[in-house]
N, CA, C and O atoms as a CHARMM CRD file, in Angstrom:
* protein
*
  372
    1    1 MET  N     15.79500  13.87100  22.77800 PROA 1      0.00000
    2    1 MET  CA    14.49500  13.27800  22.24900 PROA 1      0.00000
    3    1 MET  C     13.31500  14.26200  22.23500 PROA 1      0.00000
    4    1 MET  O     12.96600  14.84100  23.26400 PROA 1      0.00000
    5    2 ASN  N     12.71500  14.44100  21.06700 PROA 2      0.00000
    6    2 ASN  CA    11.68800  15.38500  20.67300 PROA 2      0.00000
    7    2 ASN  C     10.47900  14.67800  21.22600 PROA 2      0.00000
    8    2 ASN  O     10.46200  13.57400  21.77100 PROA 2      0.00000
    9    3 SER  N      9.35400  15.58500  20.97200 PROA 3      0.00000
   10    3 SER  CA     8.19800  15.18700  21.52500 PROA 3      0.00000
   11    3 SER  C      7.29400  14.39600  20.26900 PROA 3      0.00000
   12    3 SER  O      7.59700  14.39000  19.07600 PROA 3      0.00000
   13    4 VAL  N      6.34900  13.87600  20.77100 PROA 4      0.00000
   14    4 VAL  CA     5.37300  12.91900  19.72500 PROA 4      0.00000
   15    4 VAL  C      4.54900  13.88700  19.24700 PROA 4      0.00000
   16    4 VAL  O      3.90000  14.63200  19.98000 PROA 4      0.00000
   17    5 GLN  N      4.53500  13.92100  18.02000 PROA 5      0.00000
   18    5 GLN  CA     3.59000  14.78500  17.04400 PROA 5      0.00000
   19    5 GLN  C      2.59100  13.94300  16.34600 PROA 5      0.00000
   20    5 GLN  O      2.85400  12.82300  15.90800 PROA 5      0.00000
   21    6 HSD  N      1.60100  14.43800  16.26900 PROA 6      0.00000
   22    6 HSD  CA     0.41700  13.52500  15.45700 PROA 6      0.00000
   23    6 HSD  C      0.04800  14.23500  14.35700 PROA 6      0.00000
   24    6 HSD  O     -0.61600  15.27100  14.39400 PROA 6      0.00000
   25    7 ASP  N      0.51300  13.64000  13.26100 PROA 7      0.00000
   26    7 ASP  CA     0.20600  14.22200  11.86100 PROA 7      0.00000
   27    7 ASP  C     -1.25000  13.66800  11.45900 PROA 7      0.00000
   28    7 ASP  O     -1.21100  12.50300  11.06100 PROA 7      0.00000
   29    8 VAL  N     -2.33300  14.17000  11.47600 PROA 8      0.00000
   30    8 VAL  CA    -3.56300  13.92300  11.34500 PROA 8      0.00000
   31    8 VAL  C     -3.63500  13.76200   9.94500 PROA 8      0.00000
   32    8 VAL  O     -4.38600  12.85300   9.58900 PROA 8      0.00000
   33    9 ALA  N     -3.14300  14.30400   9.17800 PROA 9      0.00000
   34    9 ALA  CA    -3.45600  14.07300   7.48600 PROA 9      0.00000
   35    9 ALA  C     -2.54100  12.94800   7.22100 PROA 9      0.00000
   36    9 ALA  O     -2.92100  12.22900   6.29700 PROA 9      0.00000
   37   10 GLY  N     -1.33000  12.57400   7.84200 PROA 10     0.00000
   38   10 GLY  CA    -0.52700  11.65200   7.37700 PROA 10     0.00000
   39   10 GLY  C     -1.21200  10.37200   8.08800 PROA 10     0.00000
   40   10 GLY  O     -0.93900   9.26200   7.63000 PROA 10     0.00000
   41   11 LYS  N     -1.98700  10.46700   9.05700 PROA 11     0.00000
   42   11 LYS  CA    -2.50200   9.40000  10.02200 PROA 11     0.00000
   43   11 LYS  C     -0.97500   8.55300  10.67700 PROA 11     0.00000
   44   11 LYS  O     -0.50600   7.46000  10.36100 PROA 11     0.00000
   45   12 LYS  N     -0.65500   9.22900  11.34100 PROA 12     0.00000
   46   12 LYS  CA     0.71000   8.71900  12.14200 PROA 12     0.00000
   47   12 LYS  C      1.13800   9.59800  13.22200 PROA 12     0.00000
   48   12 LYS  O      0.92200  10.80600  13.13100 PROA 12     0.00000
   49   13 PHE  N      1.64000   9.17200  14.08900 PROA 13     0.00000
   50   13 PHE  CA     2.34700   9.50700  15.33700 PROA 13     0.00000
   51   13 PHE  C      3.49100   9.45800  15.01500 PROA 13     0.00000
   52   13 PHE  O      3.89700   8.42500  14.48200 PROA 13     0.00000
   53   14 LEU  N      4.48700  10.69200  15.26200 PROA 14     0.00000
   54   14 LEU  CA     5.98700  10.50400  15.00800 PROA 14     0.00000
   55   14 LEU  C      6.76000  11.41300  15.92400 PROA 14     0.00000
   56   14 LEU  O      6.35300  12.32400  16.64500 PROA 14     0.00000
   57   15 ILE  N      7.98300  10.94100  15.72200 PROA 15     0.00000
   58   15 ILE  CA     8.99700  11.44800  16.74400 PROA 15     0.00000
   59   15 ILE  C     10.31200  11.93000  15.54200 PROA 15     0.00000
   60   15 ILE  O     10.96200  11.07900  14.93500 PROA 15     0.00000
   61   16 LEU  N     10.50700  13.33200  15.37900 PROA 16     0.00000
   62   16 LEU  CA    11.66100  13.66200  14.32400 PROA 16     0.00000
   63   16 LEU  C     12.71000  13.80300  15.32100 PROA 16     0.00000
   64   16 LEU  O     12.53700  14.34500  16.41300 PROA 16     0.00000
   65   17 GLN  N     13.89300  13.25700  14.88200 PROA 17     0.00000
   66   17 GLN  CA    15.22300  13.31500  15.65400 PROA 17     0.00000
   67   17 GLN  C     16.28000  13.30800  14.67800 PROA 17     0.00000
   68   17 GLN  O     16.19200  12.51100  13.74500 PROA 17     0.00000
   69   18 ASP  N     17.57500  14.32600  14.78800 PROA 18     0.00000
   70   18 ASP  CA    18.21100  14.31800  14.10400 PROA 18     0.00000
   71   18 ASP  C     17.91000  13.99200  12.37100 PROA 18     0.00000
   72   18 ASP  O     18.61900  13.27500  11.66500 PROA 18     0.00000
   73   19 GLY  N     16.74200  14.68800  11.96100 PROA 19     0.00000
   74   19 GLY  CA    16.47400  14.47100  10.67500 PROA 19     0.00000
   75   19 GLY  C     15.80300  13.47300  10.38800 PROA 19     0.00000
   76   19 GLY  O     15.44500  13.46100   9.21000 PROA 19     0.00000
   77   20 ARG  N     15.39400  12.37700  11.16800 PROA 20     0.00000
   78   20 ARG  CA    15.15400  10.98600  11.06100 PROA 20     0.00000
   79   20 ARG  C     14.19000  10.91100  11.58200 PROA 20     0.00000
   80   20 ARG  O     14.09500  11.54100  12.63500 PROA 20     0.00000
   81   21 GLU  N     12.81200   9.97900  11.03000 PROA 21     0.00000
   82   21 GLU  CA    11.59600   9.77900  11.81200 PROA 21     0.00000
   83   21 GLU  C     10.93700   8.45500  12.50600 PROA 21     0.00000
   84   21 GLU  O     10.79600   7.42700  11.84400 PROA 21     0.00000
   85   22 ALA  N     10.65400   8.51300  13.48500 PROA 22     0.00000
   86   22 ALA  CA    10.32900   6.79600  13.99700 PROA 22     0.00000
   87   22 ALA  C      8.69300   7.59000  14.03400 PROA 22     0.00000
   88   22 ALA  O      8.32000   8.73600  14.28700 PROA 22     0.00000
   89   23 HSD  N      7.97900   6.28000  13.63100 PROA 23     0.00000
   90   23 HSD  CA     6.72200   6.59300  13.74700 PROA 23     0.00000
   91   23 HSD  C      5.63900   5.52100  13.85700 PROA 23     0.00000
   92   23 HSD  O      5.97100   4.40000  13.47200 PROA 23     0.00000
   93   24 LEU  N      4.46400   5.67400  14.29600 PROA 24     0.00000
   94   24 LEU  CA     3.39800   4.67400  14.45400 PROA 24     0.00000
   95   24 LEU  C      2.15000   5.01200  13.41900 PROA 24     0.00000
   96   24 LEU  O      1.61100   6.11300  13.52700 PROA 24     0.00000
   97   25 VAL  N      1.77600   4.26100  12.61400 PROA 25     0.00000
   98   25 VAL  CA     0.98700   4.51900  11.61700 PROA 25     0.00000
   99   25 VAL  C     -0.06900   3.84600  12.07400 PROA 25     0.00000
  100   25 VAL  O      0.02100   2.80800  12.72800 PROA 25     0.00000
  101   26 TYR  N     -1.70800   4.70900  11.57700 PROA 26     0.00000
  102   26 TYR  CA    -3.01200   3.96300  11.71100 PROA 26     0.00000
  103   26 TYR  C     -3.54200   4.08300  10.52100 PROA 26     0.00000
  104   26 TYR  O     -3.17600   4.94800   9.72500 PROA 26     0.00000
  105   27 ARG  N     -4.63200   3.06300  10.23500 PROA 27     0.00000
  106   27 ARG  CA    -5.81900   3.57800   9.62400 PROA 27     0.00000
  107   27 ARG  C     -6.90000   3.62600  10.04700 PROA 27     0.00000
  108   27 ARG  O     -7.25800   2.80600  10.89200 PROA 27     0.00000
  109   28 GLU  N     -7.89500   4.78400   9.49800 PROA 28     0.00000
  110   28 GLU  CA    -9.14200   5.12900  10.29700 PROA 28     0.00000
  111   28 GLU  C    -10.16300   3.86100   9.66400 PROA 28     0.00000
  112   28 GLU  O    -10.27700   3.68200   8.45200 PROA 28     0.00000
  113   29 ILE  N    -10.74700   3.17500  10.51100 PROA 29     0.00000
  114   29 ILE  CA   -12.28100   2.49500  10.07400 PROA 29     0.00000
  115   29 ILE  C    -13.04000   3.07500  10.72900 PROA 29     0.00000
  116   29 ILE  O    -13.12200   3.18000  11.95300 PROA 29     0.00000
  117   30 GLY  N    -13.88100   3.65100   9.59800 PROA 30     0.00000
  118   30 GLY  CA   -14.99800   4.51400  10.12900 PROA 30     0.00000
  119   30 GLY  C    -14.80200   5.72500  10.69100 PROA 30     0.00000
  120   30 GLY  O    -13.79000   6.25100  10.22700 PROA 30     0.00000
  121   31 SER  N    -15.40700   6.44900  11.57900 PROA 31     0.00000
  122   31 SER  CA   -15.12600   7.61500  12.50200 PROA 31     0.00000
  123   31 SER  C    -14.71800   7.41500  13.67900 PROA 31     0.00000
  124   31 SER  O    -14.37100   8.36500  14.38200 PROA 31     0.00000
  125   32 HSD  N    -14.67900   6.05700  14.14600 PROA 32     0.00000
  126   32 HSD  CA   -14.57400   5.72600  15.59800 PROA 32     0.00000
  127   32 HSD  C    -13.50300   4.57000  16.01100 PROA 32     0.00000
  128   32 HSD  O    -13.36000   4.14000  17.15500 PROA 32     0.00000
  129   33 VAL  N    -12.81700   4.17000  14.92100 PROA 33     0.00000
  130   33 VAL  CA   -11.88800   3.09900  15.11700 PROA 33     0.00000
  131   33 VAL  C    -10.49100   3.54600  14.21500 PROA 33     0.00000
  132   33 VAL  O    -10.40100   4.21100  13.18300 PROA 33     0.00000
  133   34 TRP  N     -9.41300   2.86400  15.09000 PROA 34     0.00000
  134   34 TRP  CA    -8.04500   3.19400  14.38200 PROA 34     0.00000
  135   34 TRP  C     -7.54400   2.12100  14.75400 PROA 34     0.00000
  136   34 TRP  O     -7.55500   1.66300  15.89700 PROA 34     0.00000
  137   35 ASP  N     -6.89900   1.49100  13.44000 PROA 35     0.00000
  138   35 ASP  CA    -6.27700   0.12700  13.38100 PROA 35     0.00000
  139   35 ASP  C     -4.74900   0.48900  12.95100 PROA 35     0.00000
  140   35 ASP  O     -4.18600   0.71100  11.88000 PROA 35     0.00000
  141   36 LEU  N     -4.32600   0.43300  14.43800 PROA 36     0.00000
  142   36 LEU  CA    -2.68900   0.74900  14.61500 PROA 36     0.00000
  143   36 LEU  C     -1.85300  -0.43100  14.06100 PROA 36     0.00000
  144   36 LEU  O     -1.82400  -1.52500  14.62500 PROA 36     0.00000
  145   37 TYR  N     -1.34400  -0.22000  13.20800 PROA 37     0.00000
  146   37 TYR  CA    -0.97200  -1.30500  12.14500 PROA 37     0.00000
  147   37 TYR  C      0.63800  -1.58000  11.79100 PROA 37     0.00000
  148   37 TYR  O      1.08500  -2.53500  11.15600 PROA 37     0.00000
  149   38 HSD  N      1.51600  -0.26800  12.48800 PROA 38     0.00000
  150   38 HSD  CA     2.98400  -0.54500  12.04600 PROA 38     0.00000
  151   38 HSD  C      3.64700   0.50200  12.71100 PROA 38     0.00000
  152   38 HSD  O      3.23900   1.66200  12.65500 PROA 38     0.00000
  153   39 THR  N      4.88700   0.07400  13.48700 PROA 39     0.00000
  154   39 THR  CA     5.63900   0.96300  14.18000 PROA 39     0.00000
  155   39 THR  C      7.22900   0.63000  13.78900 PROA 39     0.00000
  156   39 THR  O      7.88000  -0.41300  13.72400 PROA 39     0.00000
  157   40 PHE  N      7.47800   1.82500  13.59500 PROA 40     0.00000
  158   40 PHE  CA     9.07400   1.92000  13.37300 PROA 40     0.00000
  159   40 PHE  C      9.96800   3.22600  13.65800 PROA 40     0.00000
  160   40 PHE  O      9.85900   4.42900  13.41900 PROA 40     0.00000
  161   41 VAL  N     11.00500   2.30700  14.35300 PROA 41     0.00000
  162   41 VAL  CA    12.02800   3.40800  14.75500 PROA 41     0.00000
  163   41 VAL  C     13.26500   3.22800  14.19500 PROA 41     0.00000
  164   41 VAL  O     13.56300   2.04100  14.06000 PROA 41     0.00000
  165   42 PRO  N     14.17200   4.11100  13.78500 PROA 42     0.00000
  166   42 PRO  CA    15.41300   3.69700  13.27200 PROA 42     0.00000
  167   42 PRO  C     16.40700   2.81200  14.17600 PROA 42     0.00000
  168   42 PRO  O     16.54400   3.04900  15.37600 PROA 42     0.00000
  169   43 THR  N     17.05500   1.83200  13.55200 PROA 43     0.00000
  170   43 THR  CA    17.93300   1.30500  14.38000 PROA 43     0.00000
  171   43 THR  C     18.77100   1.82200  15.44400 PROA 43     0.00000
  172   43 THR  O     18.76700   1.16800  16.48700 PROA 43     0.00000
  173   44 ASP  N     19.48100   2.85300  15.39100 PROA 44     0.00000
  174   44 ASP  CA    20.37200   3.45400  16.15700 PROA 44     0.00000
  175   44 ASP  C     19.54200   4.52000  17.40600 PROA 44     0.00000
  176   44 ASP  O     20.14900   5.13300  18.28400 PROA 44     0.00000
  177   45 PHE  N     18.12100   4.53400  17.21200 PROA 45     0.00000
  178   45 PHE  CA    17.22300   4.70800  18.57100 PROA 45     0.00000
  179   45 PHE  C     16.69400   3.92300  19.14200 PROA 45     0.00000
  180   45 PHE  O     16.09500   4.31900  20.14200 PROA 45     0.00000
  181   46 ARG  N     16.63700   2.43200  18.81300 PROA 46     0.00000
  182   46 ARG  CA    15.79600   1.43400  19.29000 PROA 46     0.00000
  183   46 ARG  C     16.47600   1.45400  20.89700 PROA 46     0.00000
  184   46 ARG  O     17.44500   2.09000  21.31200 PROA 46     0.00000
  185   47 GLY  N     15.77800   0.72200  21.44300 PROA 47     0.00000
  186   47 GLY  CA    16.13200   0.54900  23.07000 PROA 47     0.00000
  187   47 GLY  C     16.26900   1.79200  23.98700 PROA 47     0.00000
  188   47 GLY  O     16.80900   1.87300  25.09000 PROA 47     0.00000
  189   48 LYS  N     15.55400   2.87200  23.14600 PROA 48     0.00000
  190   48 LYS  CA    15.38900   4.22700  24.31400 PROA 48     0.00000
  191   48 LYS  C     14.11400   4.50500  24.62600 PROA 48     0.00000
  192   48 LYS  O     13.91600   5.63600  25.06900 PROA 48     0.00000
  193   49 GLY  N     13.05500   3.67400  24.50000 PROA 49     0.00000
  194   49 GLY  CA    11.83500   3.85600  24.78000 PROA 49     0.00000
  195   49 GLY  C     10.80400   4.54600  23.66900 PROA 49     0.00000
  196   49 GLY  O      9.63200   4.67700  24.02200 PROA 49     0.00000
  197   50 ILE  N     11.14800   4.93800  22.49700 PROA 50     0.00000
  198   50 ILE  CA    10.74400   5.65000  21.69600 PROA 50     0.00000
  199   50 ILE  C      9.28100   5.04500  21.19600 PROA 50     0.00000
  200   50 ILE  O      8.26900   5.74000  21.10700 PROA 50     0.00000
  201   51 ALA  N      9.34600   3.61900  20.88300 PROA 51     0.00000
  202   51 ALA  CA     8.04100   3.10700  20.54300 PROA 51     0.00000
  203   51 ALA  C      6.97300   3.05300  21.41700 PROA 51     0.00000
  204   51 ALA  O      5.77100   3.01900  21.15400 PROA 51     0.00000
  205   52 SER  N      7.71700   3.04800  22.82400 PROA 52     0.00000
  206   52 SER  CA     6.67400   2.91700  23.86000 PROA 52     0.00000
  207   52 SER  C      5.94200   4.66800  23.79200 PROA 52     0.00000
  208   52 SER  O      4.74100   4.89900  23.65300 PROA 52     0.00000
  209   53 GLN  N      6.92600   5.60800  23.91700 PROA 53     0.00000
  210   53 GLN  CA     6.21100   7.14000  23.51000 PROA 53     0.00000
  211   53 GLN  C      5.32200   7.20700  22.75000 PROA 53     0.00000
  212   53 GLN  O      4.20900   7.56300  23.13900 PROA 53     0.00000
  213   54 LEU  N      5.57200   6.87900  21.43000 PROA 54     0.00000
  214   54 LEU  CA     4.58900   6.49300  20.18700 PROA 54     0.00000
  215   54 LEU  C      3.11300   6.15600  20.64700 PROA 54     0.00000
  216   54 LEU  O      2.05500   6.78100  20.71400 PROA 54     0.00000
  217   55 ALA  N      3.69700   4.41700  21.03400 PROA 55     0.00000
  218   55 ALA  CA     2.07700   3.80400  21.52800 PROA 55     0.00000
  219   55 ALA  C      1.43500   4.66100  22.67900 PROA 55     0.00000
  220   55 ALA  O      0.27100   4.99700  22.46200 PROA 55     0.00000
  221   56 GLU  N      1.75800   4.90100  23.36600 PROA 56     0.00000
  222   56 GLU  CA     1.23600   5.81700  24.57400 PROA 56     0.00000
  223   56 GLU  C      0.74000   7.24000  24.23100 PROA 56     0.00000
  224   56 GLU  O     -0.06100   7.72400  25.03000 PROA 56     0.00000
  225   57 ALA  N      1.07200   7.92600  23.23800 PROA 57     0.00000
  226   57 ALA  CA     0.64500   8.89300  22.56200 PROA 57     0.00000
  227   57 ALA  C     -0.68000   8.48600  21.87500 PROA 57     0.00000
  228   57 ALA  O     -1.78400   9.00900  22.03000 PROA 57     0.00000
  229   58 ALA  N     -0.33300   7.41600  21.06500 PROA 58     0.00000
  230   58 ALA  CA    -1.60700   6.91700  20.10900 PROA 58     0.00000
  231   58 ALA  C     -2.41300   6.76700  21.16900 PROA 58     0.00000
  232   58 ALA  O     -3.16400   7.74300  21.17100 PROA 58     0.00000
  233   59 LEU  N     -2.67100   6.01100  22.13600 PROA 59     0.00000
  234   59 LEU  CA    -3.59100   5.20800  22.99000 PROA 59     0.00000
  235   59 LEU  C     -4.37500   6.59000  23.65500 PROA 59     0.00000
  236   59 LEU  O     -5.59700   6.69500  23.55300 PROA 59     0.00000
  237   60 LYS  N     -3.48300   7.72100  24.39800 PROA 60     0.00000
  238   60 LYS  CA    -3.99300   8.55500  25.12400 PROA 60     0.00000
  239   60 LYS  C     -4.65300   9.57000  24.16900 PROA 60     0.00000
  240   60 LYS  O     -5.50900  10.26700  24.71500 PROA 60     0.00000
  241   61 THR  N     -4.47300   9.76300  23.08100 PROA 61     0.00000
  242   61 THR  CA    -5.04700  10.42000  21.90400 PROA 61     0.00000
  243   61 THR  C     -6.69800   9.85100  21.66500 PROA 61     0.00000
  244   61 THR  O     -7.74700  10.49000  21.74200 PROA 61     0.00000
  245   62 ALA  N     -6.45900   8.37200  21.34200 PROA 62     0.00000
  246   62 ALA  CA    -7.80100   7.45600  21.10900 PROA 62     0.00000
  247   62 ALA  C     -8.67700   7.94400  22.17300 PROA 62     0.00000
  248   62 ALA  O     -9.74100   8.51300  21.92800 PROA 62     0.00000
  249   63 ARG  N     -8.16500   7.68900  23.54600 PROA 63     0.00000
  250   63 ARG  CA    -9.25500   7.74100  24.64600 PROA 63     0.00000
  251   63 ARG  C     -9.62200   9.32100  24.44700 PROA 63     0.00000
  252   63 ARG  O    -10.81000   9.50700  24.18400 PROA 63     0.00000
  253   64 ALA  N     -8.94600  10.29400  24.51400 PROA 64     0.00000
  254   64 ALA  CA    -9.66500  11.44100  24.16800 PROA 64     0.00000
  255   64 ALA  C    -10.42200  12.06800  23.52000 PROA 64     0.00000
  256   64 ALA  O    -11.13800  13.04000  23.75900 PROA 64     0.00000
  257   65 GLU  N    -10.14600  11.15900  22.23600 PROA 65     0.00000
  258   65 GLU  CA   -11.40800  11.41000  21.09600 PROA 65     0.00000
  259   65 GLU  C    -12.17000  10.52000  20.75600 PROA 65     0.00000
  260   65 GLU  O    -12.63300  10.28400  19.64000 PROA 65     0.00000
  261   66 THR  N    -12.40900   9.69100  22.30300 PROA 66     0.00000
  262   66 THR  CA   -13.51100   8.57200  22.03300 PROA 66     0.00000
  263   66 THR  C    -13.26800   7.54400  20.54700 PROA 66     0.00000
  264   66 THR  O    -14.26100   7.30200  19.86000 PROA 66     0.00000
  265   67 LYS  N    -12.28800   7.14400  20.25400 PROA 67     0.00000
  266   67 LYS  CA   -11.92100   6.40300  19.37300 PROA 67     0.00000
  267   67 LYS  C    -11.86500   5.06000  20.15700 PROA 67     0.00000
  268   67 LYS  O    -11.81600   5.07700  21.38700 PROA 67     0.00000
  269   68 LYS  N    -11.87200   3.88200  19.44300 PROA 68     0.00000
  270   68 LYS  CA   -11.26600   2.55700  19.76300 PROA 68     0.00000
  271   68 LYS  C    -10.48900   2.09400  19.00900 PROA 68     0.00000
  272   68 LYS  O    -10.53700   2.47800  17.84100 PROA 68     0.00000
  273   69 ILE  N     -9.60000   1.20700  19.36600 PROA 69     0.00000
  274   69 ILE  CA    -8.23200   0.67400  18.56200 PROA 69     0.00000
  275   69 ILE  C     -8.66100  -0.93200  18.26300 PROA 69     0.00000
  276   69 ILE  O     -9.25400  -1.73000  18.98900 PROA 69     0.00000
  277   70 ILE  N     -8.16100  -1.06800  17.00200 PROA 70     0.00000
  278   70 ILE  CA    -7.50500  -2.40800  16.84800 PROA 70     0.00000
  279   70 ILE  C     -5.84600  -2.57000  16.65800 PROA 70     0.00000
  280   70 ILE  O     -5.12700  -2.06000  15.79900 PROA 70     0.00000
  281   71 PRO  N     -5.50500  -3.43400  17.73300 PROA 71     0.00000
  282   71 PRO  CA    -3.71300  -3.35100  17.75400 PROA 71     0.00000
  283   71 PRO  C     -2.97200  -4.49300  16.84700 PROA 71     0.00000
  284   71 PRO  O     -2.43800  -5.50600  17.29900 PROA 71     0.00000
  285   72 ASN  N     -3.05600  -4.10500  15.43200 PROA 72     0.00000
  286   72 ASN  CA    -2.73400  -5.19500  14.81400 PROA 72     0.00000
  287   72 ASN  C     -1.06500  -4.77100  14.47000 PROA 72     0.00000
  288   72 ASN  O     -0.49900  -5.46300  13.62400 PROA 72     0.00000
  289   73 CYS  N     -0.42300  -3.83500  15.01300 PROA 73     0.00000
  290   73 CYS  CA     0.81500  -4.09400  15.18500 PROA 73     0.00000
  291   73 CYS  C      1.47000  -4.83400  16.30200 PROA 73     0.00000
  292   73 CYS  O      1.21200  -4.56700  17.47600 PROA 73     0.00000
  293   74 SER  N      2.40100  -5.85300  15.91400 PROA 74     0.00000
  294   74 SER  CA     2.98400  -6.45600  17.06400 PROA 74     0.00000
  295   74 SER  C      3.21700  -5.66100  18.25400 PROA 74     0.00000
  296   74 SER  O      2.64600  -5.84500  19.32900 PROA 74     0.00000
  297   75 PHE  N      4.08800  -4.76300  18.00900 PROA 75     0.00000
  298   75 PHE  CA     4.42700  -3.77200  19.32700 PROA 75     0.00000
  299   75 PHE  C      3.52800  -3.13000  20.09400 PROA 75     0.00000
  300   75 PHE  O      3.73300  -3.08600  21.30700 PROA 75     0.00000
  301   76 VAL  N      2.30900  -2.48400  19.50300 PROA 76     0.00000
  302   76 VAL  CA     1.24600  -2.20100  20.43700 PROA 76     0.00000
  303   76 VAL  C      0.91300  -3.22100  20.98600 PROA 76     0.00000
  304   76 VAL  O      0.70600  -3.10500  22.19400 PROA 76     0.00000
  305   77 GLN  N      0.72000  -4.61600  20.36500 PROA 77     0.00000
  306   77 GLN  CA    -0.14400  -5.64500  21.29400 PROA 77     0.00000
  307   77 GLN  C      0.81600  -6.02400  22.60900 PROA 77     0.00000
  308   77 GLN  O      0.43100  -6.33900  23.73500 PROA 77     0.00000
  309   78 THR  N      2.35900  -5.88100  22.05400 PROA 78     0.00000
  310   78 THR  CA     3.10300  -6.12000  23.61500 PROA 78     0.00000
  311   78 THR  C      2.79400  -4.97100  24.73300 PROA 78     0.00000
  312   78 THR  O      2.61500  -5.15100  25.93800 PROA 78     0.00000
  313   79 TYR  N      2.77700  -3.51000  23.87400 PROA 79     0.00000
  314   79 TYR  CA     2.74300  -2.65000  24.81400 PROA 79     0.00000
  315   79 TYR  C      1.36100  -2.47400  25.61400 PROA 79     0.00000
  316   79 TYR  O      1.27600  -2.11100  26.78700 PROA 79     0.00000
  317   80 LEU  N      0.24100  -2.81600  24.72000 PROA 80     0.00000
  318   80 LEU  CA    -1.07800  -3.32200  25.89400 PROA 80     0.00000
  319   80 LEU  C     -0.95900  -4.46200  26.75000 PROA 80     0.00000
  320   80 LEU  O     -1.56600  -4.33000  27.81300 PROA 80     0.00000
  321   81 LYS  N     -0.40500  -5.44800  26.60900 PROA 81     0.00000
  322   81 LYS  CA    -0.08700  -6.18100  27.72400 PROA 81     0.00000
  323   81 LYS  C      0.44700  -5.88300  29.03700 PROA 81     0.00000
  324   81 LYS  O      0.23800  -6.54300  30.05500 PROA 81     0.00000
  325   82 ARG  N      1.32000  -4.58800  28.90800 PROA 82     0.00000
  326   82 ARG  CA     2.18300  -4.25400  29.89100 PROA 82     0.00000
  327   82 ARG  C      1.22800  -3.15600  30.36200 PROA 82     0.00000
  328   82 ARG  O      1.37700  -2.72300  31.50500 PROA 82     0.00000
  329   83 HSD  N      0.26200  -2.66900  29.58200 PROA 83     0.00000
  330   83 HSD  CA    -0.35900  -1.35700  30.25100 PROA 83     0.00000
  331   83 HSD  C     -1.91600  -1.67000  29.99200 PROA 83     0.00000
  332   83 HSD  O     -2.46000  -1.11700  29.03600 PROA 83     0.00000
  333   84 PRO  N     -2.62700  -2.51800  30.79500 PROA 84     0.00000
  334   84 PRO  CA    -3.69400  -2.97900  30.55500 PROA 84     0.00000
  335   84 PRO  C     -5.13100  -1.87200  30.87200 PROA 84     0.00000
  336   84 PRO  O     -6.28500  -2.02800  30.47100 PROA 84     0.00000
  337   85 GLU  N     -4.66600  -0.95000  31.57300 PROA 85     0.00000
  338   85 GLU  CA    -5.32700   0.24800  31.39200 PROA 85     0.00000
  339   85 GLU  C     -5.81700   0.74000  30.36200 PROA 85     0.00000
  340   85 GLU  O     -6.95700   1.20500  30.34700 PROA 85     0.00000
  341   86 TYR  N     -5.13300   0.71900  29.46300 PROA 86     0.00000
  342   86 TYR  CA    -5.49000   0.78800  28.03000 PROA 86     0.00000
  343   86 TYR  C     -6.75400  -0.37800  27.37800 PROA 86     0.00000
  344   86 TYR  O     -7.46000  -0.11900  26.40400 PROA 86     0.00000
  345   87 SER  N     -6.79300  -1.22600  27.90200 PROA 87     0.00000
  346   87 SER  CA    -7.54800  -2.30500  27.50800 PROA 87     0.00000
  347   87 SER  C     -9.21700  -1.97500  26.76500 PROA 87     0.00000
  348   87 SER  O     -9.73400  -2.36000  25.71600 PROA 87     0.00000
  349   88 ASP  N     -9.58100  -1.29700  27.62100 PROA 88     0.00000
  350   88 ASP  CA   -10.76500  -0.89100  27.20100 PROA 88     0.00000
  351   88 ASP  C    -10.91000  -0.04000  26.17400 PROA 88     0.00000
  352   88 ASP  O    -11.94600   0.62300  26.12800 PROA 88     0.00000
  353   89 LEU  N     -9.93900   0.10800  25.18100 PROA 89     0.00000
  354   89 LEU  CA    -9.94900   0.91400  23.77700 PROA 89     0.00000
  355   89 LEU  C     -9.98300  -0.14900  22.82400 PROA 89     0.00000
  356   89 LEU  O    -10.29100   0.15000  21.67100 PROA 89     0.00000
  357   90 VAL  N     -9.68800  -1.48500  23.13400 PROA 90     0.00000
  358   90 VAL  CA    -9.23900  -2.47800  22.05300 PROA 90     0.00000
  359   90 VAL  C    -10.82900  -2.95000  21.65400 PROA 90     0.00000
  360   90 VAL  O    -11.75100  -3.22100  22.42400 PROA 90     0.00000
  361   91 ILE  N    -10.80700  -2.94600  20.31400 PROA 91     0.00000
  362   91 ILE  CA   -12.02800  -4.02000  19.96900 PROA 91     0.00000
  363   91 ILE  C    -11.16600  -5.01200  18.67000 PROA 91     0.00000
  364   91 ILE  O    -10.18900  -4.56800  18.06700 PROA 91     0.00000
  365   92 MET  N    -11.65900  -6.16000  18.46100 PROA 92     0.00000
  366   92 MET  CA   -11.45100  -6.76900  17.53400 PROA 92     0.00000
  367   92 MET  C    -12.09800  -6.72800  16.33500 PROA 92     0.00000
  368   92 MET  O    -13.31000  -6.51700  16.34400 PROA 92     0.00000
  369   93 GLU  N    -11.40400  -6.92100  15.09800 PROA 93     0.00000
  370   93 GLU  CA   -11.85300  -6.81700  13.78400 PROA 93     0.00000
  371   93 GLU  C    -13.07800  -8.02500  13.71500 PROA 93     0.00000
  372   93 GLU  O    -13.70200  -8.21200  12.67000 PROA 93     0.00000
């Protein structure tokens, strides 16, 4: 599986595999907050940890860039429950 890329202009984290894209998209709210609102993984790539790789990359990048996040995506909410080490990044709208 390919590594996660951050498409800053497209506001998404993505993995390209066999010409298809898995992604986690976000909106910027001001200059310090990302609303992580949607994760998509093609059906035949599911169950391989791809969504977790996307979430981890987004959260690590948010931390490195001193961003806070709003986890509107249900997958990101689940990921955060399993990885409380990122709870300091979460703010609520």
